[in-house]
mmCIF entry with sequence, helices, sheets and N, C-alpha, C, O atoms, coordinates in Angstrom:
data_MODEL
# 
_entry.id   MODEL 
# 
_entity.id                         1 
_entity.type                       polymer 
_entity.pdbx_number_of_molecules   1 
# 
_entity_poly.entity_id                      1 
_entity_poly.type                           'polypeptide(L)' 
_entity_poly.nstd_linkage                   no 
_entity_poly.nstd_monomer                   no 
_entity_poly.pdbx_seq_one_letter_code       MSEADVERLAALLGLPIEPVSRAAVAEILVGRLTAARLLAEFPLPDDVEPAPTFRP 
_entity_poly.pdbx_seq_one_letter_code_can   MSEADVERLAALLGLPIEPVSRAAVAEILVGRLTAARLLAEFPLPDDVEPAPTFRP 
_entity_poly.pdbx_strand_id                 A 
# 
loop_
_entity_poly_seq.entity_id 
_entity_poly_seq.num 
_entity_poly_seq.mon_id 
_entity_poly_seq.hetero 
1 1  MET n 
1 2  SER n 
1 3  GLU n 
1 4  ALA n 
1 5  ASP n 
1 6  VAL n 
1 7  GLU n 
1 8  ARG n 
1 9  LEU n 
1 10 ALA n 
1 11 ALA n 
1 12 LEU n 
1 13 LEU n 
1 14 GLY n 
1 15 LEU n 
1 16 PRO n 
1 17 ILE n 
1 18 GLU n 
1 19 PRO n 
1 20 VAL n 
1 21 SER n 
1 22 ARG n 
1 23 ALA n 
1 24 ALA n 
1 25 VAL n 
1 26 ALA n 
1 27 GLU n 
1 28 ILE n 
1 29 LEU n 
1 30 VAL n 
1 31 GLY n 
1 32 ARG n 
1 33 LEU n 
1 34 THR n 
1 35 ALA n 
1 36 ALA n 
1 37 ARG n 
1 38 LEU n 
1 39 LEU n 
1 40 ALA n 
1 41 GLU n 
1 42 PHE n 
1 43 PRO n 
1 44 LEU n 
1 45 PRO n 
1 46 ASP n 
1 47 ASP n 
1 48 VAL n 
1 49 GLU n 
1 50 PRO n 
1 51 ALA n 
1 52 PRO n 
1 53 THR n 
1 54 PHE n 
1 55 ARG n 
1 56 PRO n 
# 
_struct_asym.id          A 
_struct_asym.entity_id   1 
# 
loop_
_struct_conf.conf_type_id 
_struct_conf.id 
_struct_conf.pdbx_PDB_helix_id 
_struct_conf.beg_label_comp_id 
_struct_conf.beg_label_asym_id 
_struct_conf.beg_label_seq_id 
_struct_conf.pdbx_beg_PDB_ins_code 
_struct_conf.end_label_comp_id 
_struct_conf.end_label_asym_id 
_struct_conf.end_label_seq_id 
_struct_conf.pdbx_end_PDB_ins_code 
_struct_conf.beg_auth_comp_id 
_struct_conf.beg_auth_asym_id 
_struct_conf.beg_auth_seq_id 
_struct_conf.end_auth_comp_id 
_struct_conf.end_auth_asym_id 
_struct_conf.end_auth_seq_id 
_struct_conf.pdbx_PDB_helix_class 
_struct_conf.details 
_struct_conf.pdbx_PDB_helix_length 
HELX_P HELX_P1 AA1 GLU A 3  ? LEU A 13 ? GLU A 3  LEU A 13 1 ? 11 
HELX_P HELX_P2 AA2 PRO A 19 ? SER A 21 ? PRO A 19 SER A 21 5 ? 3  
HELX_P HELX_P3 AA3 ARG A 22 ? GLU A 41 ? ARG A 22 GLU A 41 1 ? 20 
# 
_struct_conf_type.id          HELX_P 
_struct_conf_type.criteria    ? 
_struct_conf_type.reference   ? 
# 
loop_
_atom_site.group_PDB 
_atom_site.id 
_atom_site.type_symbol 
_atom_site.label_atom_id 
_atom_site.label_alt_id 
_atom_site.label_comp_id 
_atom_site.label_asym_id 
_atom_site.label_entity_id 
_atom_site.label_seq_id 
_atom_site.pdbx_PDB_ins_code 
_atom_site.Cartn_x 
_atom_site.Cartn_y 
_atom_site.Cartn_z 
_atom_site.occupancy 
_atom_site.B_iso_or_equiv 
_atom_site.pdbx_formal_charge 
_atom_site.auth_seq_id 
_atom_site.auth_comp_id 
_atom_site.auth_asym_id 
_atom_site.auth_atom_id 
_atom_site.pdbx_PDB_model_num 
ATOM 1   N N  . MET A 1 1  ? 23.113 15.347 90.809  1.00 0.00 ? 1  MET A N  1 
ATOM 2   C CA . MET A 1 1  ? 22.868 16.650 91.322  1.00 0.00 ? 1  MET A CA 1 
ATOM 3   C C  . MET A 1 1  ? 22.705 17.581 90.069  1.00 0.00 ? 1  MET A C  1 
ATOM 4   O O  . MET A 1 1  ? 23.545 17.623 89.170  1.00 0.00 ? 1  MET A O  1 
ATOM 5   N N  . SER A 1 2  ? 21.595 18.296 90.086  1.00 0.00 ? 2  SER A N  1 
ATOM 6   C CA . SER A 1 2  ? 21.332 19.190 88.889  1.00 0.00 ? 2  SER A CA 1 
ATOM 7   C C  . SER A 1 2  ? 21.543 20.623 89.396  1.00 0.00 ? 2  SER A C  1 
ATOM 8   O O  . SER A 1 2  ? 21.757 20.878 90.581  1.00 0.00 ? 2  SER A O  1 
ATOM 9   N N  . GLU A 1 3  ? 21.469 21.535 88.425  1.00 0.00 ? 3  GLU A N  1 
ATOM 10  C CA . GLU A 1 3  ? 21.549 22.952 88.751  1.00 0.00 ? 3  GLU A CA 1 
ATOM 11  C C  . GLU A 1 3  ? 20.333 23.403 89.571  1.00 0.00 ? 3  GLU A C  1 
ATOM 12  O O  . GLU A 1 3  ? 20.421 24.291 90.419  1.00 0.00 ? 3  GLU A O  1 
ATOM 13  N N  . ALA A 1 4  ? 19.185 22.749 89.281  1.00 0.00 ? 4  ALA A N  1 
ATOM 14  C CA . ALA A 1 4  ? 17.962 23.031 90.037  1.00 0.00 ? 4  ALA A CA 1 
ATOM 15  C C  . ALA A 1 4  ? 18.164 22.603 91.525  1.00 0.00 ? 4  ALA A C  1 
ATOM 16  O O  . ALA A 1 4  ? 17.724 23.303 92.438  1.00 0.00 ? 4  ALA A O  1 
ATOM 17  N N  . ASP A 1 5  ? 18.819 21.471 91.742  1.00 0.00 ? 5  ASP A N  1 
ATOM 18  C CA . ASP A 1 5  ? 19.091 21.065 93.075  1.00 0.00 ? 5  ASP A CA 1 
ATOM 19  C C  . ASP A 1 5  ? 20.008 22.072 93.830  1.00 0.00 ? 5  ASP A C  1 
ATOM 20  O O  . ASP A 1 5  ? 19.812 22.393 95.002  1.00 0.00 ? 5  ASP A O  1 
ATOM 21  N N  . VAL A 1 6  ? 20.988 22.526 93.087  1.00 0.00 ? 6  VAL A N  1 
ATOM 22  C CA . VAL A 1 6  ? 21.885 23.574 93.709  1.00 0.00 ? 6  VAL A CA 1 
ATOM 23  C C  . VAL A 1 6  ? 21.096 24.842 94.026  1.00 0.00 ? 6  VAL A C  1 
ATOM 24  O O  . VAL A 1 6  ? 21.289 25.451 95.078  1.00 0.00 ? 6  VAL A O  1 
ATOM 25  N N  . GLU A 1 7  ? 20.244 25.220 93.151  1.00 0.00 ? 7  GLU A N  1 
ATOM 26  C CA . GLU A 1 7  ? 19.406 26.386 93.417  1.00 0.00 ? 7  GLU A CA 1 
ATOM 27  C C  . GLU A 1 7  ? 18.519 26.218 94.635  1.00 0.00 ? 7  GLU A C  1 
ATOM 28  O O  . GLU A 1 7  ? 18.379 27.135 95.444  1.00 0.00 ? 7  GLU A O  1 
ATOM 29  N N  . ARG A 1 8  ? 17.926 25.052 94.763  1.00 0.00 ? 8  ARG A N  1 
ATOM 30  C CA . ARG A 1 8  ? 17.068 24.816 95.936  1.00 0.00 ? 8  ARG A CA 1 
ATOM 31  C C  . ARG A 1 8  ? 17.903 24.795 97.253  1.00 0.00 ? 8  ARG A C  1 
ATOM 32  O O  . ARG A 1 8  ? 17.523 25.408 98.250  1.00 0.00 ? 8  ARG A O  1 
ATOM 33  N N  . LEU A 1 9  ? 19.044 24.075 97.220  1.00 0.00 ? 9  LEU A N  1 
ATOM 34  C CA . LEU A 1 9  ? 19.914 24.009 98.377  1.00 0.00 ? 9  LEU A CA 1 
ATOM 35  C C  . LEU A 1 9  ? 20.364 25.420 98.773  1.00 0.00 ? 9  LEU A C  1 
ATOM 36  O O  . LEU A 1 9  ? 20.312 25.772 99.952  1.00 0.00 ? 9  LEU A O  1 
ATOM 37  N N  . ALA A 1 10 ? 20.799 26.220 97.818  1.00 0.00 ? 10 ALA A N  1 
ATOM 38  C CA . ALA A 1 10 ? 21.277 27.568 98.024  1.00 0.00 ? 10 ALA A CA 1 
ATOM 39  C C  . ALA A 1 10 ? 20.134 28.385 98.665  1.00 0.00 ? 10 ALA A C  1 
ATOM 40  O O  . ALA A 1 10 ? 20.392 29.155 99.590  1.00 0.00 ? 10 ALA A O  1 
ATOM 41  N N  . ALA A 1 11 ? 18.929 28.243 98.215  1.00 0.00 ? 11 ALA A N  1 
ATOM 42  C CA . ALA A 1 11 ? 17.865 28.988 98.792  1.00 0.00 ? 11 ALA A CA 1 
ATOM 43  C C  . ALA A 1 11 ? 17.577 28.564 100.208 1.00 0.00 ? 11 ALA A C  1 
ATOM 44  O O  . ALA A 1 11 ? 17.256 29.401 101.051 1.00 0.00 ? 11 ALA A O  1 
ATOM 45  N N  . LEU A 1 12 ? 17.684 27.296 100.485 1.00 0.00 ? 12 LEU A N  1 
ATOM 46  C CA . LEU A 1 12 ? 17.456 26.817 101.870 1.00 0.00 ? 12 LEU A CA 1 
ATOM 47  C C  . LEU A 1 12 ? 18.495 27.326 102.834 1.00 0.00 ? 12 LEU A C  1 
ATOM 48  O O  . LEU A 1 12 ? 18.206 27.618 103.994 1.00 0.00 ? 12 LEU A O  1 
ATOM 49  N N  . LEU A 1 13 ? 19.704 27.428 102.338 1.00 0.00 ? 13 LEU A N  1 
ATOM 50  C CA . LEU A 1 13 ? 20.842 27.869 103.173 1.00 0.00 ? 13 LEU A CA 1 
ATOM 51  C C  . LEU A 1 13 ? 21.096 29.374 103.113 1.00 0.00 ? 13 LEU A C  1 
ATOM 52  O O  . LEU A 1 13 ? 21.965 29.898 103.809 1.00 0.00 ? 13 LEU A O  1 
ATOM 53  N N  . GLY A 1 14 ? 20.333 30.048 102.282 1.00 0.00 ? 14 GLY A N  1 
ATOM 54  C CA . GLY A 1 14 ? 20.515 31.544 102.092 1.00 0.00 ? 14 GLY A CA 1 
ATOM 55  C C  . GLY A 1 14 ? 21.825 31.878 101.461 1.00 0.00 ? 14 GLY A C  1 
ATOM 56  O O  . GLY A 1 14 ? 22.399 32.930 101.744 1.00 0.00 ? 14 GLY A O  1 
ATOM 57  N N  . LEU A 1 15 ? 22.325 31.003 100.602 1.00 0.00 ? 15 LEU A N  1 
ATOM 58  C CA . LEU A 1 15 ? 23.626 31.263 99.879  1.00 0.00 ? 15 LEU A CA 1 
ATOM 59  C C  . LEU A 1 15 ? 23.328 31.826 98.469  1.00 0.00 ? 15 LEU A C  1 
ATOM 60  O O  . LEU A 1 15 ? 22.586 31.223 97.693  1.00 0.00 ? 15 LEU A O  1 
ATOM 61  N N  . PRO A 1 16 ? 23.914 32.976 98.163  1.00 0.00 ? 16 PRO A N  1 
ATOM 62  C CA . PRO A 1 16 ? 23.770 33.450 96.816  1.00 0.00 ? 16 PRO A CA 1 
ATOM 63  C C  . PRO A 1 16 ? 24.754 32.810 95.884  1.00 0.00 ? 16 PRO A C  1 
ATOM 64  O O  . PRO A 1 16 ? 25.965 32.974 96.035  1.00 0.00 ? 16 PRO A O  1 
ATOM 65  N N  . ILE A 1 17 ? 24.221 32.046 94.872  1.00 0.00 ? 17 ILE A N  1 
ATOM 66  C CA . ILE A 1 17 ? 25.087 31.409 93.891  1.00 0.00 ? 17 ILE A CA 1 
ATOM 67  C C  . ILE A 1 17 ? 24.619 31.868 92.563  1.00 0.00 ? 17 ILE A C  1 
ATOM 68  O O  . ILE A 1 17 ? 23.465 31.664 92.187  1.00 0.00 ? 17 ILE A O  1 
ATOM 69  N N  . GLU A 1 18 ? 25.554 32.522 91.809  1.00 0.00 ? 18 GLU A N  1 
ATOM 70  C CA . GLU A 1 18 ? 25.226 33.024 90.465  1.00 0.00 ? 18 GLU A CA 1 
ATOM 71  C C  . GLU A 1 18 ? 24.760 31.877 89.564  1.00 0.00 ? 18 GLU A C  1 
ATOM 72  O O  . GLU A 1 18 ? 25.226 30.742 89.670  1.00 0.00 ? 18 GLU A O  1 
ATOM 73  N N  . PRO A 1 19 ? 23.818 32.217 88.672  1.00 0.00 ? 19 PRO A N  1 
ATOM 74  C CA . PRO A 1 19 ? 23.366 31.135 87.751  1.00 0.00 ? 19 PRO A CA 1 
ATOM 75  C C  . PRO A 1 19 ? 24.492 30.543 86.913  1.00 0.00 ? 19 PRO A C  1 
ATOM 76  O O  . PRO A 1 19 ? 24.456 29.357 86.584  1.00 0.00 ? 19 PRO A O  1 
ATOM 77  N N  . VAL A 1 20 ? 25.516 31.367 86.553  1.00 0.00 ? 20 VAL A N  1 
ATOM 78  C CA . VAL A 1 20 ? 26.615 30.809 85.706  1.00 0.00 ? 20 VAL A CA 1 
ATOM 79  C C  . VAL A 1 20 ? 27.499 29.851 86.531  1.00 0.00 ? 20 VAL A C  1 
ATOM 80  O O  . VAL A 1 20 ? 28.248 29.074 85.939  1.00 0.00 ? 20 VAL A O  1 
ATOM 81  N N  . SER A 1 21 ? 27.440 29.879 87.863  1.00 0.00 ? 21 SER A N  1 
ATOM 82  C CA . SER A 1 21 ? 28.233 29.020 88.695  1.00 0.00 ? 21 SER A CA 1 
ATOM 83  C C  . SER A 1 21 ? 27.563 27.706 89.130  1.00 0.00 ? 21 SER A C  1 
ATOM 84  O O  . SER A 1 21 ? 28.199 26.806 89.678  1.00 0.00 ? 21 SER A O  1 
ATOM 85  N N  . ARG A 1 22 ? 26.326 27.644 88.877  1.00 0.00 ? 22 ARG A N  1 
ATOM 86  C CA . ARG A 1 22 ? 25.506 26.472 89.410  1.00 0.00 ? 22 ARG A CA 1 
ATOM 87  C C  . ARG A 1 22 ? 25.995 25.109 88.833  1.00 0.00 ? 22 ARG A C  1 
ATOM 88  O O  . ARG A 1 22 ? 26.054 24.112 89.553  1.00 0.00 ? 22 ARG A O  1 
ATOM 89  N N  . ALA A 1 23 ? 26.332 25.091 87.561  1.00 0.00 ? 23 ALA A N  1 
ATOM 90  C CA . ALA A 1 23 ? 26.827 23.833 87.020  1.00 0.00 ? 23 ALA A CA 1 
ATOM 91  C C  . ALA A 1 23 ? 28.162 23.398 87.688  1.00 0.00 ? 23 ALA A C  1 
ATOM 92  O O  . ALA A 1 23 ? 28.332 22.216 87.988  1.00 0.00 ? 23 ALA A O  1 
ATOM 93  N N  . ALA A 1 24 ? 29.034 24.268 87.905  1.00 0.00 ? 24 ALA A N  1 
ATOM 94  C CA . ALA A 1 24 ? 30.330 24.011 88.555  1.00 0.00 ? 24 ALA A CA 1 
ATOM 95  C C  . ALA A 1 24 ? 30.093 23.557 90.010  1.00 0.00 ? 24 ALA A C  1 
ATOM 96  O O  . ALA A 1 24 ? 30.728 22.620 90.493  1.00 0.00 ? 24 ALA A O  1 
ATOM 97  N N  . VAL A 1 25 ? 29.156 24.251 90.696  1.00 0.00 ? 25 VAL A N  1 
ATOM 98  C CA . VAL A 1 25 ? 28.847 23.863 92.089  1.00 0.00 ? 25 VAL A CA 1 
ATOM 99  C C  . VAL A 1 25 ? 28.231 22.464 92.122  1.00 0.00 ? 25 VAL A C  1 
ATOM 100 O O  . VAL A 1 25 ? 28.568 21.660 92.990  1.00 0.00 ? 25 VAL A O  1 
ATOM 101 N N  . ALA A 1 26 ? 27.335 22.173 91.185  1.00 0.00 ? 26 ALA A N  1 
ATOM 102 C CA . ALA A 1 26 ? 26.751 20.839 91.138  1.00 0.00 ? 26 ALA A CA 1 
ATOM 103 C C  . ALA A 1 26 ? 27.825 19.792 90.912  1.00 0.00 ? 26 ALA A C  1 
ATOM 104 O O  . ALA A 1 26 ? 27.801 18.736 91.544  1.00 0.00 ? 26 ALA A O  1 
ATOM 105 N N  . GLU A 1 27 ? 28.767 20.066 90.020  1.00 0.00 ? 27 GLU A N  1 
ATOM 106 C CA . GLU A 1 27 ? 29.850 19.068 89.753  1.00 0.00 ? 27 GLU A CA 1 
ATOM 107 C C  . GLU A 1 27 ? 30.737 18.834 90.988  1.00 0.00 ? 27 GLU A C  1 
ATOM 108 O O  . GLU A 1 27 ? 31.156 17.710 91.263  1.00 0.00 ? 27 GLU A O  1 
ATOM 109 N N  . ILE A 1 28 ? 30.999 19.870 91.688  1.00 0.00 ? 28 ILE A N  1 
ATOM 110 C CA . ILE A 1 28 ? 31.831 19.788 92.913  1.00 0.00 ? 28 ILE A CA 1 
ATOM 111 C C  . ILE A 1 28 ? 31.038 19.024 93.966  1.00 0.00 ? 28 ILE A C  1 
ATOM 112 O O  . ILE A 1 28 ? 31.603 18.166 94.645  1.00 0.00 ? 28 ILE A O  1 
ATOM 113 N N  . LEU A 1 29 ? 29.778 19.299 94.119  1.00 0.00 ? 29 LEU A N  1 
ATOM 114 C CA . LEU A 1 29 ? 28.947 18.569 95.118  1.00 0.00 ? 29 LEU A CA 1 
ATOM 115 C C  . LEU A 1 29 ? 28.871 17.078 94.792  1.00 0.00 ? 29 LEU A C  1 
ATOM 116 O O  . LEU A 1 29 ? 28.937 16.238 95.690  1.00 0.00 ? 29 LEU A O  1 
ATOM 117 N N  . VAL A 1 30 ? 28.737 16.762 93.553  1.00 0.00 ? 30 VAL A N  1 
ATOM 118 C CA . VAL A 1 30 ? 28.763 15.316 93.157  1.00 0.00 ? 30 VAL A CA 1 
ATOM 119 C C  . VAL A 1 30 ? 30.037 14.688 93.617  1.00 0.00 ? 30 VAL A C  1 
ATOM 120 O O  . VAL A 1 30 ? 29.991 13.598 94.187  1.00 0.00 ? 30 VAL A O  1 
ATOM 121 N N  . GLY A 1 31 ? 31.154 15.290 93.413  1.00 0.00 ? 31 GLY A N  1 
ATOM 122 C CA . GLY A 1 31 ? 32.450 14.743 93.863  1.00 0.00 ? 31 GLY A CA 1 
ATOM 123 C C  . GLY A 1 31 ? 32.486 14.595 95.305  1.00 0.00 ? 31 GLY A C  1 
ATOM 124 O O  . GLY A 1 31 ? 32.908 13.544 95.789  1.00 0.00 ? 31 GLY A O  1 
ATOM 125 N N  . ARG A 1 32 ? 32.073 15.574 96.056  1.00 0.00 ? 32 ARG A N  1 
ATOM 126 C CA . ARG A 1 32 ? 32.071 15.514 97.549  1.00 0.00 ? 32 ARG A CA 1 
ATOM 127 C C  . ARG A 1 32 ? 31.123 14.384 98.022  1.00 0.00 ? 32 ARG A C  1 
ATOM 128 O O  . ARG A 1 32 ? 31.490 13.613 98.910  1.00 0.00 ? 32 ARG A O  1 
ATOM 129 N N  . LEU A 1 33 ? 29.934 14.282 97.450  1.00 0.00 ? 33 LEU A N  1 
ATOM 130 C CA . LEU A 1 33 ? 29.001 13.233 97.858  1.00 0.00 ? 33 LEU A CA 1 
ATOM 131 C C  . LEU A 1 33 ? 29.561 11.827 97.571  1.00 0.00 ? 33 LEU A C  1 
ATOM 132 O O  . LEU A 1 33 ? 29.375 10.897 98.356  1.00 0.00 ? 33 LEU A O  1 
ATOM 133 N N  . THR A 1 34 ? 30.242 11.702 96.438  1.00 0.00 ? 34 THR A N  1 
ATOM 134 C CA . THR A 1 34 ? 30.876 10.416 96.109  1.00 0.00 ? 34 THR A CA 1 
ATOM 135 C C  . THR A 1 34 ? 31.937 10.054 97.125  1.00 0.00 ? 34 THR A C  1 
ATOM 136 O O  . THR A 1 34 ? 31.990 8.920  97.601  1.00 0.00 ? 34 THR A O  1 
ATOM 137 N N  . ALA A 1 35 ? 32.770 11.004 97.451  1.00 0.00 ? 35 ALA A N  1 
ATOM 138 C CA . ALA A 1 35 ? 33.802 10.781 98.480  1.00 0.00 ? 35 ALA A CA 1 
ATOM 139 C C  . ALA A 1 35 ? 33.180 10.419 99.852  1.00 0.00 ? 35 ALA A C  1 
ATOM 140 O O  . ALA A 1 35 ? 33.651 9.507  100.531 1.00 0.00 ? 35 ALA A O  1 
ATOM 141 N N  . ALA A 1 36 ? 32.147 11.127 100.232 1.00 0.00 ? 36 ALA A N  1 
ATOM 142 C CA . ALA A 1 36 ? 31.475 10.889 101.499 1.00 0.00 ? 36 ALA A CA 1 
ATOM 143 C C  . ALA A 1 36 ? 30.891 9.480  101.514 1.00 0.00 ? 36 ALA A C  1 
ATOM 144 O O  . ALA A 1 36 ? 30.958 8.776  102.521 1.00 0.00 ? 36 ALA A O  1 
ATOM 145 N N  . ARG A 1 37 ? 30.316 9.080  100.375 1.00 0.00 ? 37 ARG A N  1 
ATOM 146 C CA . ARG A 1 37 ? 29.703 7.754  100.283 1.00 0.00 ? 37 ARG A CA 1 
ATOM 147 C C  . ARG A 1 37 ? 30.734 6.678  100.462 1.00 0.00 ? 37 ARG A C  1 
ATOM 148 O O  . ARG A 1 37 ? 30.518 5.701  101.179 1.00 0.00 ? 37 ARG A O  1 
ATOM 149 N N  . LEU A 1 38 ? 31.897 6.867  99.785  1.00 0.00 ? 38 LEU A N  1 
ATOM 150 C CA . LEU A 1 38 ? 32.971 5.906  99.941  1.00 0.00 ? 38 LEU A CA 1 
ATOM 151 C C  . LEU A 1 38 ? 33.452 5.746  101.374 1.00 0.00 ? 38 LEU A C  1 
ATOM 152 O O  . LEU A 1 38 ? 33.713 4.629  101.822 1.00 0.00 ? 38 LEU A O  1 
ATOM 153 N N  . LEU A 1 39 ? 33.571 6.859  102.098 1.00 0.00 ? 39 LEU A N  1 
ATOM 154 C CA . LEU A 1 39 ? 33.951 6.829  103.528 1.00 0.00 ? 39 LEU A CA 1 
ATOM 155 C C  . LEU A 1 39 ? 32.864 6.164  104.356 1.00 0.00 ? 39 LEU A C  1 
ATOM 156 O O  . LEU A 1 39 ? 33.186 5.361  105.232 1.00 0.00 ? 39 LEU A O  1 
ATOM 157 N N  . ALA A 1 40 ? 31.629 6.453  104.126 1.00 0.00 ? 40 ALA A N  1 
ATOM 158 C CA . ALA A 1 40 ? 30.536 5.961  104.895 1.00 0.00 ? 40 ALA A CA 1 
ATOM 159 C C  . ALA A 1 40 ? 30.378 4.426  104.723 1.00 0.00 ? 40 ALA A C  1 
ATOM 160 O O  . ALA A 1 40 ? 29.961 3.738  105.654 1.00 0.00 ? 40 ALA A O  1 
ATOM 161 N N  . GLU A 1 41 ? 30.714 3.905  103.528 1.00 0.00 ? 41 GLU A N  1 
ATOM 162 C CA . GLU A 1 41 ? 30.534 2.511  103.207 1.00 0.00 ? 41 GLU A CA 1 
ATOM 163 C C  . GLU A 1 41 ? 31.787 1.716  103.513 1.00 0.00 ? 41 GLU A C  1 
ATOM 164 O O  . GLU A 1 41 ? 31.764 0.493  103.376 1.00 0.00 ? 41 GLU A O  1 
ATOM 165 N N  . PHE A 1 42 ? 32.869 2.338  103.917 1.00 0.00 ? 42 PHE A N  1 
ATOM 166 C CA . PHE A 1 42 ? 34.086 1.609  104.131 1.00 0.00 ? 42 PHE A CA 1 
ATOM 167 C C  . PHE A 1 42 ? 33.909 0.630  105.352 1.00 0.00 ? 42 PHE A C  1 
ATOM 168 O O  . PHE A 1 42 ? 33.564 1.058  106.454 1.00 0.00 ? 42 PHE A O  1 
ATOM 169 N N  . PRO A 1 43 ? 34.149 -0.649 105.120 1.00 0.00 ? 43 PRO A N  1 
ATOM 170 C CA . PRO A 1 43 ? 33.945 -1.601 106.210 1.00 0.00 ? 43 PRO A CA 1 
ATOM 171 C C  . PRO A 1 43 ? 34.988 -1.489 107.285 1.00 0.00 ? 43 PRO A C  1 
ATOM 172 O O  . PRO A 1 43 ? 36.181 -1.427 106.986 1.00 0.00 ? 43 PRO A O  1 
ATOM 173 N N  . LEU A 1 44 ? 34.570 -1.461 108.530 1.00 0.00 ? 44 LEU A N  1 
ATOM 174 C CA . LEU A 1 44 ? 35.526 -1.394 109.649 1.00 0.00 ? 44 LEU A CA 1 
ATOM 175 C C  . LEU A 1 44 ? 35.292 -2.674 110.545 1.00 0.00 ? 44 LEU A C  1 
ATOM 176 O O  . LEU A 1 44 ? 34.159 -3.126 110.710 1.00 0.00 ? 44 LEU A O  1 
ATOM 177 N N  . PRO A 1 45 ? 36.350 -3.202 111.083 1.00 0.00 ? 45 PRO A N  1 
ATOM 178 C CA . PRO A 1 45 ? 36.124 -4.335 112.037 1.00 0.00 ? 45 PRO A CA 1 
ATOM 179 C C  . PRO A 1 45 ? 35.324 -3.897 113.248 1.00 0.00 ? 45 PRO A C  1 
ATOM 180 O O  . PRO A 1 45 ? 35.322 -2.723 113.617 1.00 0.00 ? 45 PRO A O  1 
ATOM 181 N N  . ASP A 1 46 ? 34.642 -4.856 113.862 1.00 0.00 ? 46 ASP A N  1 
ATOM 182 C CA . ASP A 1 46 ? 33.830 -4.503 114.988 1.00 0.00 ? 46 ASP A CA 1 
ATOM 183 C C  . ASP A 1 46 ? 34.595 -4.077 116.219 1.00 0.00 ? 46 ASP A C  1 
ATOM 184 O O  . ASP A 1 46 ? 34.054 -3.400 117.093 1.00 0.00 ? 46 ASP A O  1 
ATOM 185 N N  . ASP A 1 47 ? 35.825 -4.463 116.288 1.00 0.00 ? 47 ASP A N  1 
ATOM 186 C CA . ASP A 1 47 ? 36.652 -4.064 117.461 1.00 0.00 ? 47 ASP A CA 1 
ATOM 187 C C  . ASP A 1 47 ? 37.350 -2.751 117.332 1.00 0.00 ? 47 ASP A C  1 
ATOM 188 O O  . ASP A 1 47 ? 38.110 -2.397 118.233 1.00 0.00 ? 47 ASP A O  1 
ATOM 189 N N  . VAL A 1 48 ? 37.152 -1.999 116.280 1.00 0.00 ? 48 VAL A N  1 
ATOM 190 C CA . VAL A 1 48 ? 37.773 -0.700 116.089 1.00 0.00 ? 48 VAL A CA 1 
ATOM 191 C C  . VAL A 1 48 ? 37.038 0.383  116.819 1.00 0.00 ? 48 VAL A C  1 
ATOM 192 O O  . VAL A 1 48 ? 35.813 0.464  116.724 1.00 0.00 ? 48 VAL A O  1 
ATOM 193 N N  . GLU A 1 49 ? 37.748 1.228  117.553 1.00 0.00 ? 49 GLU A N  1 
ATOM 194 C CA . GLU A 1 49 ? 37.112 2.317  118.248 1.00 0.00 ? 49 GLU A CA 1 
ATOM 195 C C  . GLU A 1 49 ? 37.837 3.601  117.863 1.00 0.00 ? 49 GLU A C  1 
ATOM 196 O O  . GLU A 1 49 ? 39.035 3.579  117.583 1.00 0.00 ? 49 GLU A O  1 
ATOM 197 N N  . PRO A 1 50 ? 37.092 4.756  117.847 1.00 0.00 ? 50 PRO A N  1 
ATOM 198 C CA . PRO A 1 50 ? 37.739 5.996  117.474 1.00 0.00 ? 50 PRO A CA 1 
ATOM 199 C C  . PRO A 1 50 ? 38.766 6.473  118.530 1.00 0.00 ? 50 PRO A C  1 
ATOM 200 O O  . PRO A 1 50 ? 38.585 6.227  119.722 1.00 0.00 ? 50 PRO A O  1 
ATOM 201 N N  . ALA A 1 51 ? 39.750 7.099  118.123 1.00 0.00 ? 51 ALA A N  1 
ATOM 202 C CA . ALA A 1 51 ? 40.737 7.653  119.036 1.00 0.00 ? 51 ALA A CA 1 
ATOM 203 C C  . ALA A 1 51 ? 40.260 8.982  119.496 1.00 0.00 ? 51 ALA A C  1 
ATOM 204 O O  . ALA A 1 51 ? 39.751 9.760  118.689 1.00 0.00 ? 51 ALA A O  1 
ATOM 205 N N  . PRO A 1 52 ? 40.404 9.294  120.803 1.00 0.00 ? 52 PRO A N  1 
ATOM 206 C CA . PRO A 1 52 ? 39.838 10.585 121.312 1.00 0.00 ? 52 PRO A CA 1 
ATOM 207 C C  . PRO A 1 52 ? 40.619 11.774 120.787 1.00 0.00 ? 52 PRO A C  1 
ATOM 208 O O  . PRO A 1 52 ? 40.075 12.871 120.656 1.00 0.00 ? 52 PRO A O  1 
ATOM 209 N N  . THR A 1 53 ? 41.969 11.550 120.467 1.00 0.00 ? 53 THR A N  1 
ATOM 210 C CA . THR A 1 53 ? 42.805 12.569 119.953 1.00 0.00 ? 53 THR A CA 1 
ATOM 211 C C  . THR A 1 53 ? 43.679 11.998 118.847 1.00 0.00 ? 53 THR A C  1 
ATOM 212 O O  . THR A 1 53 ? 44.225 10.901 118.967 1.00 0.00 ? 53 THR A O  1 
ATOM 213 N N  . PHE A 1 54 ? 43.802 12.774 117.756 1.00 0.00 ? 54 PHE A N  1 
ATOM 214 C CA . PHE A 1 54 ? 44.690 12.319 116.672 1.00 0.00 ? 54 PHE A CA 1 
ATOM 215 C C  . PHE A 1 54 ? 46.133 12.649 117.013 1.00 0.00 ? 54 PHE A C  1 
ATOM 216 O O  . PHE A 1 54 ? 46.472 13.782 117.355 1.00 0.00 ? 54 PHE A O  1 
ATOM 217 N N  . ARG A 1 55 ? 46.971 11.626 116.909 1.00 0.00 ? 55 ARG A N  1 
ATOM 218 C CA . ARG A 1 55 ? 48.396 11.881 117.145 1.00 0.00 ? 55 ARG A CA 1 
ATOM 219 C C  . ARG A 1 55 ? 49.165 11.133 116.002 1.00 0.00 ? 55 ARG A C  1 
ATOM 220 O O  . ARG A 1 55 ? 49.247 9.905  116.002 1.00 0.00 ? 55 ARG A O  1 
ATOM 221 N N  . PRO A 1 56 ? 49.723 11.912 115.034 1.00 0.00 ? 56 PRO A N  1 
ATOM 222 C CA . PRO A 1 56 ? 50.376 11.278 113.939 1.00 0.00 ? 56 PRO A CA 1 
ATOM 223 C C  . PRO A 1 56 ? 51.638 10.569 114.354 1.00 0.00 ? 56 PRO A C  1 
ATOM 224 O O  . PRO A 1 56 ? 52.315 9.972  113.517 1.00 0.00 ? 56 PRO A O  1 
# 
C-alpha cells in the first residue's frame, strides 16, 4: 500500500487525509490487511457453524 493508494482511497471515500499523514495511514492499512488476510485464510472444519449470539 503506497501513499498514492491512500490518496486514491481517500478521494473515493471523501475522506480528507493530510499529506503528512498518508505514510502512517498506509502503514496502518497494511497491518489491517495482513490481519484480515490471516483471518480469511484460517482453515475451519466443514462442520463448524457460526453462533447466532456470542456468549462468553
